ZAMIVEX-133815 format. One record per atom (N, C-alpha, C): residue in three letters; x, y, z. Coordinates in pm, whole numbers, plus 50000, padded with zeros to 5 digits. Example, Ala and Ser with C-alpha at 12.3 -4.5 7.8 and 13.67 -1.06 7.14 Angstrom:
2
Ala513194943150780;Ala512304955050780;Ala513204967050780;Ser512854977550708;Ser513674989450714;Ser512905000350787;
END
This chain:
406
Unk259843001847930;Unk259143003448057;Unk257983013148036;Unk256773008948068;Unk255583016948042;Unk255033022648171;Unk254123032548155;Unk253483038548271;Unk252433028948327;Unk252233029548458;Unk251193021648521;Unk250443030248621;Unk249163027148642;Unk248343034148740;Unk247533023648814;Unk247563024348948;Unk246763014849025;Unk246453020549161;Unk245173020249199;Unk244713023649333;Unk245333036649384;Unk245233047149302;Unk245693060249346;Unk247163062849329;Unk247933053249278;Unk249373055149258;Unk249683055049109;Unk250673063049070;Unk251123063448931;Unk252623060948927;Unk253063053348828;Unk254483050948804;Unk254753054048658;Unk255583064048631;Unk255883067748493;Unk257393069048477;Unk257933065148361;Unk259353067648336;Unk259613082648342;Unk260743086648396;Unk261023100948410;Unk261143107248272;Unk260663119548262;Unk260683126548134;Unk262043132648102;Unk262883133748204;Unk264213139748183;Unk265293130348236;Unk265463118548172;Unk266463109048223;Unk267843115248226;Unk268563112148333;Unk269903117848350;Unk270953109248282;Unk272153114448267;Unk273203106848196;Unk273493093548266;Unk274033084448190;Unk274463071548242;Unk275703067448166;Unk276443057748216;Unk277673053648149;Unk277403047948009;Unk278413048647925;Unk278323041847797;Unk278243026647820;Unk277693019747724;Unk277543005147734;Unk276783001047860;Unk275753008947894;Unk275043006448020;Unk274112994448012;Unk274032987747896;Unk273252975447884;Unk274162963447861;Unk275442964747891;Unk276382953747865;Unk276182941847959;Unk275312943248057;Unk275012932348150;Unk273922923048096;Unk273292926647986;Unk272202918647932;Unk272702905147880;Unk271832895047878;Unk272242881947825;Unk272772882947682;Unk273822875547656;Unk274382875147522;Unk273542865747433;Unk273672866947301;Unk272902858047212;Unk273102843347249;Unk272002836247261;Unk272052822147296;Unk272092819347444;Unk272122829947526;Unk272172828247672;Unk270942834547735;Unk270562829647852;Unk269482835447930;Unk270002842648054;Unk271312843348070;Unk271902848148195;Unk272422862348183;Unk272072870548282;Unk272692883748296;Unk274132881948345;Unk274942892348327;Unk276352891348364;Unk276792903848440;Unk277852902348519;Unk278572913748574;Unk279642917448471;Unk279532928848403;Unk280352931548285;Unk281672938548315;Unk282332934448424;Unk283552941648465;Unk284682931748494;Unk285932936148481;Unk287082927548514;Unk287122923448661;Unk286402930848747;Unk286362927348890;Unk285612914448916;Unk284912909448817;Unk284122897148831;Unk284812885848757;Unk285182875548830;Unk285772863548768;Unk284852851448778;Unk283602853748812;Unk282642842748820;Unk282532837148960;Unk281442830148983;Unk281242823249110;Unk282222811749124;Unk282572808649248;Unk283382796749272;Unk282612784349227;Unk283272774749163;Unk282572762649118;Unk281962755149236;Unk280842748149214;Unk280212740449323;Unk281172731049394;Unk282112724949320;Unk283062715849383;Unk283942723249483;Unk284302735649452;Unk285122743449545;Unk284342746549672;Unk283052749549659;Unk282222751649776;Unk282132738849859;Unk281962727449792;Unk281862714749864;Unk283142711749941;Unk284302713849877;Unk285572711649946;Unk285732721250063;Unk285322733750044;Unk285442743550151;Unk284582739550271;Unk283402734150243;Unk282542729950353;Unk283142717950427;Unk283732708650353;Unk284362697150417;Unk285552701450503;Unk286292711550458;Unk287432716650536;Unk286982725150654;Unk285732729150656;Unk285252737950761;Unk285462752650732;Unk285802756050606;Unk286062770150572;Unk284822778750581;Unk283662772950561;Unk282442780950563;Unk281472775950669;Unk282022770150774;Unk281202765850886;Unk280742777950965;Unk279452778950990;Unk278912790151066;Unk279442789851209;Unk279762801551262;Unk280282802651397;Unk279142802051500;Unk279512798851622;Unk278522798051730;Unk277882811751753;Unk276602811451788;Unk275872823851812;Unk275882826851962;Unk276362838452004;Unk276332841852147;Unk274892841952200;Unk274712837052322;Unk273372836452378;Unk272762850352393;Unk273602860452416;Unk273092873952436;Unk273212882452310;Unk273182875952194;Unk273452883152069;Unk272442894352044;Unk271182892152081;Unk270172902452054;Unk270482915152134;Unk270922913452256;Unk271312925152335;Unk272572931652278;Unk273482923452225;Unk274752928852176;Unk274622936152042;Unk273532933951970;Unk273282942251852;Unk272382954151888;Unk272172956152018;Unk271362967452067;Unk269972967352004;Unk269362955452007;Unk268042953651947;Unk267002961452025;Unk266082967451953;Unk264932973752016;Unk263732972651923;Unk262562972751982;Unk261332972451903;Unk261182985651829;Unk260892984851699;Unk260692997051623;Unk259333002951656;Unk259333015351698;Unk258093022751720;Unk258053034051618;Unk256913035951558;Unk256793045751452;Unk256173058651506;Unk256633062251625;Unk256263075051688;Unk257533083551689;Unk257503094451615;Unk258723101751588;Unk258953112951688;Unk260223116251704;Unk260603127451788;Unk260083140451727;Unk259913150351811;Unk259463163451764;Unk260513169751673;Unk260073179351595;Unk260973187051507;Unk261713178151408;Unk261003168851347;Unk261643160251247;Unk261083162451107;Unk260233172551088;Unk259723175150954;Unk260883179050863;Unk260803174750740;Unk261883177350646;Unk263003167250652;Unk262913157550743;Unk263943147150754;Unk263373133550714;Unk264263124950665;Unk263863111250636;Unk263903103250765;Unk262853095550790;Unk262843086250902;Unk263323072750850;Unk264343067150913;Unk264973054950864;Unk265163045250980;Unk264863032550958;Unk265123022351060;Unk265653009750993;Unk266713004151052;Unk267222991051012;Unk266412980651087;Unk265682972251016;Unk264772962451075;Unk265402948751094;Unk266652947251049;Unk267352934451055;Unk267792930050917;Unk268982923850910;Unk269602919350785;Unk269622930850684;Unk268962929250567;Unk268962939950467;Unk267652947650464;Unk266772945150559;Unk265442951350560;Unk265502965350619;Unk264972974950543;Unk264982988950586;Unk263592994950574;Unk263273003950667;Unk262073012150661;Unk262493026450632;Unk261803032850537;Unk262083046750502;Unk260773054350496;Unk260723065950562;Unk259613075250541;Unk260213088550498;Unk259843092850379;Unk260393105050322;Unk259613117150372;Unk260223129050368;Unk259523140950418;Unk258193143050347;Unk257163145950426;Unk255843148450371;Unk255573163250357;Unk254413166650307;Unk254063180850289;Unk253863187750422;Unk254063200650423;Unk253853208450545;Unk252403206750590;Unk252213203050715;Unk250873201250768;Unk250263187750739;Unk250943179450659;Unk250433166250628;Unk250723156450740;Unk249973145350739;Unk250153135650846;Unk251413127250827;Unk251853125450701;Unk253033117150677;Unk253533119050535;Unk254733113750510;Unk255273113150376;Unk255163099150319;Unk255673097350199;Unk255683084150137;Unk256553074650217;Unk256083062250232;Unk256793052250312;Unk257163040350224;Unk258373035150247;Unk258823023650171;Unk259593013750254;Unk259673001550203;Unk260502991050261;Unk261502986350156;Unk262712983550198;Unk263742977850112;Unk263992963450154;Unk263892954150061;Unk264192939950084;Unk263632934650216;Unk262332936150241;Unk261782931750370;Unk261752916550382;Unk262292911450490;Unk262252897150523;Unk261972896050673;Unk260762891350707;Unk260372890050847;Unk260212875550890;Unk260422866150801;Unk260282851950834;Unk261442847050920;Unk261282835350979;Unk262322829751067;Unk263502824250989;Unk263272819850867;Unk264362814250786;Unk264412820950649;Unk265632822650597;Unk265792827450459;Unk266132815350374;Unk265102808650329;Unk265272795450269;Unk264022791850188;Unk264122782350095;Unk262912777750027;Unk261882771750122;Unk262322767350239;Unk261432761150336;Unk261642767450473;Unk260542769050548;Unk260652773950685;Unk260972762750783;Unk261262750650731;Unk261632739350815;Unk263142737250820;Unk263852743050725;Unk265292741350722;Unk265922753350651;Unk267232754850670;Unk267932766150611;Unk268312776350717;Unk269042786850679;Unk269522796750777;Unk268382802750858;Unk268522801950990;Unk267502806951082;Unk268002819751147;Unk267142829351161;Unk267562842151218;Unk267862840451367;Unk268922847051412;Unk269282846651554;Unk268922859451626;Unk268432869351553;Unk267802881051615;Unk266432882751551;Unk265462886251630;Unk264092887751579;Unk263992900251493;Unk263072900451398;Unk262812913051328;Unk262312923451428;Unk262652935951404;Unk262302946251502;Unk260862950851489;Unk260142945651392;Unk258722948251378;Unk258112936651302;Unk256812936751287;Unk256112926651209;Unk255252933851105;Unk254752926251009;Unk253862932250909;Unk252642938250977;Unk252112931551078;Unk250922936551147;Unk251182949551221;Unk252422951951261;Unk252752963851339;Unk253182975751254;Unk253392973651126;Unk253842984451039;Unk252762994951020;Unk253153007651005;Unk252193017550956;Unk251933015050808;Unk251013022450750;Unk250713020350608;Unk251973022450524;Unk252253012750437;Unk253413013150349;Unk252923015450206;Unk253633024050133;Unk253253027349996;Unk253983019049891;Unk255253016049917;Unk256043009449813;Unk257093000249876;Unk257492990249800;Unk258542980849838;Unk259502979549721;Unk260812979849750;Unk261812977149647;Unk262532964149681;Unk262792956149578;Unk263502943449592;Unk264752944049506;Unk265922942649570;Unk267182943949496;Unk267462931949407;Unk267122919949453;Unk267342907749376;Unk266582896349443;Unk266622884449385;Unk265682874149426;Unk266232863849524;Unk267382866049587;Unk267862856449686;Unk266922856149807;Unk266912844749876;Unk265922842549981;Unk266102851950101;Unk267302857050122;Unk267482866350233;Unk267112880650195;Unk266622882550072;Unk266182895750026;Unk264762895449970;Unk264272883849931;Unk262932882349875;Unk262292870149939;Unk261292872550024;Unk260702862050107;Unk259212861050078;Unk258762849150041;Unk257372847549999;Unk256412850350113;Unk256732846050235;Unk255832848450347;Unk255652863250375;Unk256752870650371;Unk256682885050397;Unk255932892250286;Unk256242889250161;Unk255582896050049;Unk254082893150049;Unk253712880650074;Unk252302876950078;Unk251572884650188;Unk252182885450305;Unk251552892550417;Unk251432907450389;Unk252462913450330;Unk252402927650296;Unk251302930250193;Unk251202921750095;Unk250182923449991;Unk248782922450049;Unk248592913350144;Unk247272911850205;Unk246922923850293;Unk247912929350360;Unk247622940350453;Unk247492953750381;Unk248262955750274;Unk248292968750206;Unk247892966950060;Unk246602967650028;Unk246142964549892;Unk246572974649786;Unk247072986349826;Unk247552996149728;Unk249072995849713;Unk249732986549779;Unk251202986149782;Unk251762983849641;Unk252812991549606;Unk253462989949476;Unk254852984149497;Unk255202974549410;Unk256482967549420;Unk257372971349301;Unk258632974549332;Unk259642977149230;Unk260652965749234;Unk260872959549119;Unk261702947449114;Unk262612948148992;Unk263592939248988;Unk264532938748877;Unk263972930648761;Unk264622931848645;Unk264192924548527;Unk264072909548556;Unk262942903848519;Unk262732889548535;Unk262022885348662;Unk261882894448758;Unk261322890848889;Unk259812893048895;Unk259262900948804;Unk257822903548807;Unk257012890648800;Unk257492881048722;Unk256782868248707;Unk256562861648842;Unk257552862448931;Unk257442856549065;Unk256292863249141;Unk256182876449131;Unk255122883749201;Unk253752880249144;Unk253662878949013;Unk252392874848954;Unk251982861149006;Unk252972852349027;Unk252682839149082;Unk252182839549225;Unk252462850549295;Unk251952852449431;Unk250562858749432;Unk250002861249313;Unk248672866949304;Unk248632882049310;Unk249762888549293;Unk249822903149296;Unk249562908449155;Unk248622917649138;Unk248292922549003;Unk249502929048935;Unk249612926848805;Unk250752931948731;Unk250872947048733;Unk249732954348744;Unk249822968948745;Unk250432974248874;Unk250622965548974;Unk251252969849099;Unk252692964949110;Unk253262960449000;Unk254652955848998;Unk255362962448881;Unk256452969448909;Unk257242976048805;Unk258612969748797;Unk258942964048680;Unk260282958648656;Unk261202969848608;Unk262472969148654;Unk263412979548617;Unk264752973548576;Unk265432980448487;Unk266762976948440;Unk267752986848501;Unk269052983448497;Unk270062992748546;Unk269943006248475;Unk270013016748553;Unk269973030748511;Unk268583035448471;Unk267553026948485;Unk266173031648469;Unk265813040848584;Unk264943050548556;Unk264373059148660;Unk262883060748636;Unk262123060448745;Unk260683062748736;Unk260283073248839;Unk259133079148814;Unk258523088248910;Unk257313081148969;Unk257383078449099;Unk256263072249171;Unk255483083449240;Unk254173084149215;Unk253333094449275;Unk252103087949336;Unk251713093049452;Unk250523087749516;Unk249833098749596;Unk248523098849589;Unk247723107649673;Unk247383099849801;Unk247933104249912;Unk247703097350039;Unk246333101350093;Unk245503091650131;Unk244173094950182;Unk244233105250295;Unk243353115350284;Unk243293125650386;Unk244233137250363;Unk245043136650256;Unk245963147650226;Unk245673153150088;Unk245883166250073;Unk245663172749945;Unk246873170649854;Unk246603168349727;Unk247683167349630;Unk248433154249637;Unk249283152349536;Unk250103140249529;Unk251473142549589;Unk252053131749640;Unk253463131749677;Unk254213122949577;Unk255453126849547;Unk256203119849444;Unk257603116449493;Unk258133105749436;Unk259473101149468;Unk260103096049339;Unk261343100249315;Unk262083095449198;Unk262883083149241;Unk262653072049173;Unk263283059249208;Unk264123054449091;Unk265373051149118;Unk266263046049015;Unk266763032149050;Unk266923023848949;Unk267533010648968;Unk268943011148910;Unk269903006848988;Unk271313009148957;Unk272112996148969;Unk273332995848916;Unk274112983448916;Unk274572978949054;Unk274952966449061;Unk275652960449175;Unk276402948449119;Unk277472944449186;Unk278172932149148;Unk277672920949237;Unk276882912249179;Unk276292901249257;Unk275812890649158;Unk274742883549193;Unk274132873649104;Unk272732870749155;Unk272032861849090;Unk270672858449133;Unk270422843549112;Unk269562838149193;Unk268972824949172;Unk268082821649291;Unk267082813049266;Unk266262807649373;Unk266242792449368;Unk266892786749270;Unk266952772249256;Unk268212768149184;Unk268222755949134;Unk269422750449070;Unk269502753848922;Unk268382757748862;Unk268362759448716;Unk268072773648671;Unk268172783448760;Unk267832797148720;Unk268962807048750;Unk270192802348753;Unk271322810948788;Unk271402822948694;Unk271332834948752;Unk271522847648681;Unk270472850248574;Unk269332843548579;Unk268292845948478;Unk267402857848513;Unk267552863348632;Unk266932876148667;Unk268042885648711;Unk267752898548706;Unk268782908448732;Unk268922911248881;Unk270032916848921;Unk270332921049058;Unk270782935549051;Unk270672942749161;Unk271102956749156;Unk270842964049285;Unk270892977349277;Unk270712986249391;Unk269682996949353;Unk269323005549448;Unk268293015649423;Unk268733029349472;Unk268253039649401;Unk268353053349450;Unk266953058949471;Unk266833067649570;Unk265583074649598;Unk265883089549605;Unk265003097449548;Unk265193112049551;Unk263843118749568;Unk263723127149669;Unk262473134249690;Unk262263144449579;Unk261003147349552;Unk260643156449443;Unk259903168349502;Unk260513180149502;Unk259833191849558;Unk258623195749474;Unk257653201949540;Unk256503207549470;Unk256413222249503;Unk255693229549420;Unk255633244049437;Unk255013248049570;Unk254123239649623;Unk253433243149746;Unk253993236149868;Unk255043228349852;Unk255553219849960;Unk256873225450012;Unk256773234650107;Unk257983241050157;Unk258853231350235;Unk258263220650287;Unk259073211150365;Unk260023203250277;Unk259793203350146;Unk260643195750056;Unk261483204749966;Unk261753216950009;Unk262613225649930;Unk264013219749919;Unk264463212650023;Unk265753205950019;Unk265533191649972;Unk266113188049858;Unk265983174549805;Unk266783164849890;Unk266183153449922;Unk266853142949999;Unk267103130949908;Unk268293124949921;Unk268663113849833;Unk269253102449915;Unk268833090149882;Unk269263078049953;Unk269693067749848;Unk270753060249880;Unk271153048849797;Unk271083036149882;Unk270393025949829;Unk270263012949896;Unk271073002849816;Unk272112997149879;Unk273062988749807;Unk272652974349785;Unk271632969249859;Unk271262955149844;Unk272432946149877;Unk272872938049782;Unk274112930049791;Unk275042934849681;Unk276302936849714;Unk277252940749610;Unk278662936849650;Unk279582937849555;Unk280972933649577;Unk281912943249507;Unk283212942149541;Unk284212951449487;Unk285222944649394;Unk285642932549429;Unk286732926049354;Unk286702911049381;Unk287502903649306;Unk287602889149325;Unk288992885749380;Unk289012879349496;Unk290262875849565;Unk290462860749556;Unk291622856649510;Unk291912842249495;Unk292232836049630;Unk292152822749636;Unk292492815649759;Unk293952817549795;Unk294822817549695;Unk296242819549720;Unk296502833449777;Unk295862843649721;Unk296062857249772;Unk295512858549914;Unk294382852449941;Unk293822853150077;Unk294782846850177;Unk295392835550143;Unk296352829150233;Unk297522838550261;Unk298042844950157;Unk299202853750175;Unk298832866450253;Unk297612871050240;Unk297162882650318;Unk297072879350467;Unk296852866550499;Unk296672862450638;Unk297942856750700;Unk299032856250625;Unk300272850550677;Unk300882859550784;Unk301702853450870;Unk302402861250973;Unk303722866950922;Unk304132863050803;Unk305372868250745;Unk305092882250691;Unk305682892650751;Unk305352906350710;Unk305722909650567;Unk306822904050517;Unk307212907150379;Unk306252900950279;Unk305832888550306;Unk304852882050219;Unk303522889450224;Unk303122893150345;Unk301852900250360;Unk301892913850290;Unk303022920750299;Unk303142933750234;Unk302992932650082;Unk303632922650024;Unk303512920749879;Unk302082916949842;Unk301442909049927;Unk300052905149901;Unk299132917349907;Unk299372926350001;Unk298562938450012;Unk298722947249889;Unk299952947849837;Unk300172955249713;Unk299402948949598;Unk299452935749590;Unk298712928549486;Unk297212931049499;Unk296722931049623;Unk295302933549646;Unk294912947449595;Unk295742957249623;Unk295432971049582;Unk295412972749431;Unk296062963549360;Unk296142964549214;Unk295082956249143;Unk294262948849217;Unk293192941149155;Unk292152950449095;Unk291522946448985;Unk290432954648930;Unk289302955849031;Unk288762967849044;Unk287632970049134;Unk286402973549051;Unk285252970049104;Unk283992972449033;Unk283792987449012;Unk283602992048889;Unk283453006448863;Unk282053011748892;Unk281103002848919;Unk279713007048928;Unk279473017049041;Unk280133015149155;Unk279863023849269;Unk280343038049244;Unk281503039449181;Unk281983052749146;Unk281053059249043;Unk280553051348948;Unk279623056648849;Unk278313061048914;Unk277843053349012;Unk276633057149084;Unk276833070549153;Unk277973072349219;Unk278263085149282;Unk278343096449181;Unk278933093649066;Unk279123103948964;Unk277813107848897;Unk276983097848862;Unk275783100448783;Unk274533102648867;Unk274503097748990;Unk273293099049072;Unk273543105249209;Unk274793106149252;Unk275103112049381;Unk275113127149375;Unk275503133649485;Unk275813127649616;Unk274523123649689;Unk274683115549794;Unk273553110549870;Unk273623115350014;Unk272453117750072;Unk272393120750215;Unk272683108250297;Unk272263096650246;Unk272473084050318;Unk272733072850218;Unk273733064750248;Unk273963052250175;Unk273723040650270;Unk273033030450222;Unk272723018450299;Unk273553007250238;Unk274593002650312;Unk275662994650252;Unk275832981450327;Unk275872970250257;Unk276092957250324;Unk277522955950373;Unk277702948750485;Unk279062946750538;Unk279332932250578;Unk278352923250571;Unk278542909750625;Unk278452898750521;Unk278642886350568;Unk278642874150484;Unk279792874550384;Unk281012876850435;Unk282162879150347;Unk283262868650360;Unk283172859250453;Unk284282849850475;Unk283872835650436;Unk284842828250376;Unk286192832350337;Unk286162840950210;Unk287162849550195;Unk287152859050085;Unk287272852149949;Unk288002841149941;Unk288182834949810;Unk286862829349755;Unk285882827149842;Unk284572822849798;Unk283582834349789;Unk283652843549884;Unk282622853749897;Unk282952867049831;Unk284242869849806;Unk284602883149756;Unk283942886949624;Unk283652877549531;Unk283002882049407;Unk281582887249426;Unk280952883849541;Unk279532887149557;Unk279202895149683;Unk280112895649781;Unk279852903049905;Unk281082911049945;Unk280872923649979;Unk281982931750030;Unk282262928150175;Unk283482930850219;Unk283802930550361;Unk283752944950412;Unk283902947250543;Unk283782960950594;Unk284752970850532;Unk285982966450503;Unk286932975650440;Unk286472979950303;Unk285952970750225;Unk285442974150092;Unk284172982550101;Unk283362980150205;Unk282172988250224;Unk282543002950245;Unk283643005350317;Unk284103019150335;Unk284483025350200;Unk285143017650115;Unk285493022649982;Unk284243026449904;Unk283203018249914;Unk281943021249844;Unk281313033949901;Unk281313035350032;Unk280793047350098;Unk281423059850037;Unk282713059450017;Unk283413070949961;Unk283103072649812;Unk282983061549740;Unk282773062649596;Unk281373067349558;Unk280353063549635;Unk279003067949600;Unk278723082149648;Unk279683087949719;Unk279603102049761;Unk278423104249855;Unk278433096949966;Unk277373098250066;Unk277873105950187;Unk276993113950246;Unk277333121050368;Unk277373111650488;Unk276433102250490;Unk276363092450599;Unk276073078850540;Unk276363068450617;Unk276043054850574;Unk275653046550695;Unk274763037050672;Unk274403027250773;Unk274723013350719;Unk275253004850805;Unk275632991250767;Unk274452981750780;Unk274292973250679;Unk273262962850681;Unk273902949450647;Unk273052939050638;Unk273512925650598;Unk274442919650703;Unk274082921550829;Unk274822915550940;Unk273842914551058;Unk274232906951160;Unk273482906951285;Unk272152899751282;Unk271882891551179;Unk270562885351168;Unk270622870651129;Unk271272867551017;Unk271432853850969;Unk272912850550964;Unk273262838150997;Unk274652833550983;Unk274782827050846;Unk275392834250752;Unk275462829850613;Unk276862826450567;Unk277862828950651;Unk279252826450610;Unk280092823950735;Unk281412824650722;Unk282292819250825;Unk282752829250931;Unk282532842250911;Unk283012851551013;Unk282122851151138;Unk282692855051253;Unk281902856351374;Unk280762866151349;Unk279622863851412;Unk278432871351378;Unk278552886251410;Unk279362889951509;Unk279532904051544;Unk280792910051483;Unk281582901951413;Unk282822907051354;Unk282602918251253;Unk281582917651166;Unk281412928651071;Unk281272942251138;Unk280462942851244;Unk280282955551315;Unk281592960251378;Unk282272951251448;Unk283492955151519;Unk284602958951422;Unk284702951651311;Unk285732954651213;Unk285452967851143;Unk284202970651113;Unk283872983451051;Unk284272995051141;Unk283942994251269;Unk284293004951361;Unk285803006751370;Unk286532995651376;Unk287992996351385;Unk288593002651260;Unk288122998551143;Unk288673003751018;Unk288323018550999;Unk287133022551040;Unk286773036751030;Unk287703045151117;Unk288033040251235;Unk288983047551321;Unk290363048151254;Unk290823036751203;Unk292153036351143;Unk292263045351021;Unk291183046550945;Unk291203054150820;Unk290663068350837;Unk290333072050960;Unk289773085350988;Unk288503087950906;Unk287663077750898;Unk286393078750827;Unk285293081550928;Unk284503091650902;Unk283363094850989;Unk282073093850909;Unk281003090850980;Unk279693090650916;Unk279183077050875;Unk280023066650884;Unk279603052950848;Unk279433045250979;Unk278203041151008;Unk277883035651139;Unk277073022751130;Unk277113015051237;Unk276163004251261;Unk275143009451361;Unk273913010551319;Unk272873015651407;Unk272323004551495;Unk271673008651605;Unk270922999151685;Unk269802993251599;Unk269642980151604;Unk268592973851524;Unk267222978351573;Unk266432983751484;Unk265082987951516;Unk264913002551550;Unk266003009551577;Unk265903023551617;Unk265643032451496;Unk264703041851511;Unk264413051351404;Unk265423062751410;Unk266063065351297;Unk267033076151285;Unk266463086851192;Unk267023098951203;Unk266513110251126;Unk267653116051041;Unk267433116450910;Unk268473120750817;Unk268023133550746;
END
């Protein structure tokens, strides 16, 4: 990974890389293969296409009806980028819908703003190769590209259509000519195909860290942000012939204090989970977990607790945590025998919250697109119920579009 400079922004590999796990490149394609892998026992592979076809015929993955008042029930509001008083030194954060997040990091004392970023922005009506068919959003995005304030950087966790959208990326590139994109290995080619100059796209591998610096017009000096690309258990593809040929992952952000910037004396750290998973649950185990026979269910719960779990989240907490905020997916998880290898459910999201060592967490990947079989509001309600049952505090579903201060 080399240094790049474009339109007032610099991206350089960090000079003091921090420790990372041994065998941290074990996800790379093996000789003779073009596919990245999830290198853990928690991954047993995607369900075969025939199993998906049978599940669809049985109705196992039929999308549930969307309530007519769903937008009100997710407490949707238009995002306004006018902040409350006394918020200097805090990160401004807004959930814009699905996995799309807005972040503004603390700026210098007396400055007009800090560095601003978007995570996995998708503002189109459908997350699909075509805007004529495919999953359609049932809640509107809480802002549009035209309504955004100036954005400095965008991170893309992986190349699935609900996380990487050509219409949104094209519009962002047209509106913000200095915008820098951070992407996973193999995805830069897609951006070049959209006409985005290569010096404004940085590819990253798991455990890579870069220092992004930019001089914001009208402000003295540069502002900097340390950005890391980290593991996740998931996969990638945009078609039938590119399965796992680009990498997937998560991101860390860390503010960088400067000698003259008293507002950044306290370092702020955020983890963005993108899409990730914890373990692989078989169809037989899922049936036994859902049975009404308490003895069978009890044995199934014991078996569930003994399944291998993805070690990446604990490693992220150990090597890059603790975090002020974790942004964690909670939806698109049913049925578990199909979705568990690639998507966490709310209970597993709580486990990740604890493993990455975050003070607070916000739930994403729900309330926008119907991508699996659970009721559209079930992820939110189940998360709240499980947090109460487990005495977990700090993990919340925010109102869509509302700016929060961390």
